[in-house]
DRENBA-978757 format. One record per residue (C-alpha): y, x, z; residue number from 1. Coordinates in Angstrom, 2 decimals, decimal comma. Example, Ala and Ser with C-alpha at 12.3 -4.5 7.8 and 13.67 -1.06 7.14 Angstrom:
BEGIN
        c2        c1        c3     n
     -4,50     12,30      7,80     1
     -1,06     13,67      7,14     2
//
This chain:
BEGIN
        c2        c1        c3     n
   -253,06     36,90    -54,15     1
   -255,91     36,23    -51,72     2
   -253,41     35,05    -49,11     3
   -251,96     32,52    -51,57     4
   -255,45     31,17    -52,28     5
   -256,20     30,98    -48,56     6
   -252,91     29,19    -47,88     7
   -253,67     26,62    -50,56     8
   -257,12     25,98    -49,08     9
   -255,75     25,71    -45,55    10
   -253,08     23,22    -46,63    11
   -255,81     21,03    -48,17    12
   -258,03     21,19    -45,08    13
   -258,93     17,88    -43,48    14
   -257,81     17,67    -39,89    15
   -259,00     15,70    -36,87    16
   -257,71     14,89    -33,42    17
   -259,83     13,89    -30,44    18
   -259,05     13,55    -26,72    19
   -260,39     17,04    -25,98    20
   -258,76     18,86    -28,90    21
   -257,84     18,98    -32,55    22
   -258,55     21,16    -35,53    23
   -259,97     21,26    -39,03    24
   -263,13     20,02    -40,68    25
   -264,55     23,38    -41,70    26
   -267,55     22,06    -43,62    27
   -268,50     18,58    -44,73    28
   -271,37     17,04    -46,65    29
   -271,32     13,48    -47,90    30
   -273,54     11,30    -50,05    31
   -273,04      7,86    -51,55    32
   -275,31      4,91    -50,81    33
   -274,93      1,26    -51,80    34
   -273,41      0,48    -48,39    35
   -271,36      3,50    -47,32    36
   -270,87      7,28    -47,54    37
   -272,92      9,00    -44,79    38
   -271,12     12,19    -43,77    39
   -271,86     15,21    -41,57    40
   -268,88     17,34    -40,55    41
   -268,49     20,70    -38,84    42
   -265,42     20,36    -36,61    43
   -263,61     23,59    -35,69    44
   -261,28     23,10    -32,73    45
   -257,99     24,99    -32,96    46
   -256,14     23,37    -30,04    47
   -256,84     21,65    -26,72    48
   -259,63     22,02    -24,17    49
   -262,21     22,71    -26,88    50
   -260,14     25,39    -28,65    51
   -262,37     27,91    -30,43    52
   -265,50     25,75    -30,32    53
   -267,46     23,92    -33,00    54
   -268,93     20,42    -32,88    55
   -270,93     18,35    -35,35    56
   -269,79     14,84    -36,20    57
   -272,17     12,34    -37,80    58
   -270,02      9,61    -39,34    59
   -269,49      7,51    -42,43    60
   -266,76      6,28    -44,73    61
   -266,57      3,01    -46,63    62
   -266,43      2,96    -50,43    63
   -262,63      3,05    -50,32    64
   -262,72      6,33    -48,40    65
   -261,76      4,90    -45,00    66
   -263,29      6,47    -41,90    67
   -265,54      4,00    -40,04    68
   -265,73      3,94    -36,25    69
   -269,29      2,72    -35,95    70
   -272,69      4,42    -35,62    71
   -274,01      6,27    -38,64    72
   -277,24      4,77    -39,93    73
   -278,98      6,60    -42,78    74
   -281,86      5,14    -44,77    75
   -284,95      7,38    -44,83    76
   -284,76      7,27    -48,65    77
   -281,33      8,96    -48,53    78
   -282,52     11,98    -46,51    79
   -283,55     14,14    -49,50    80
   -280,09     13,75    -51,04    81
   -278,41     14,54    -47,71    82
   -280,64     17,60    -47,30    83
   -279,64     18,77    -50,80    84
   -275,95     18,29    -49,94    85
   -276,40     20,54    -46,89    86
   -277,14     23,46    -49,21    87
   -273,37     23,64    -49,77    88
   -272,61     23,94    -46,02    89
   -274,34     27,03    -44,58    90
   -272,75     26,96    -41,09    91
   -273,51     23,28    -40,65    92
   -277,08     23,77    -41,89    93
   -277,67     26,61    -39,37    94
   -276,43     24,48    -36,46    95
   -278,49     21,46    -37,50    96
   -281,61     23,64    -37,78    97
   -281,32     24,23    -34,02    98
   -282,15     20,54    -33,50    99
   -285,70     21,00    -34,73   100
   -286,58     24,49    -33,44   101
//
């Protein structure tokens, strides 16, 4: 039964493709603001040059759920909510903690 549950989760996984590899978004946190949905993603590369590695993507989506190809800008007032959202993403939280150590 565990394999069926795992298969269902894997089939629902968000994927990505970049010039140096492709894979799945292993963890993601997202909050809503009046202007957009700031998002932090843990990318796990399964193919390409980066196969086996992890990278962090800071991005945002519009209110219709479309990925935006522009810099992520987060209001200081939104940081507590984003920090709270990171409680649901332990791997991502551990990697981000390395930024301030």
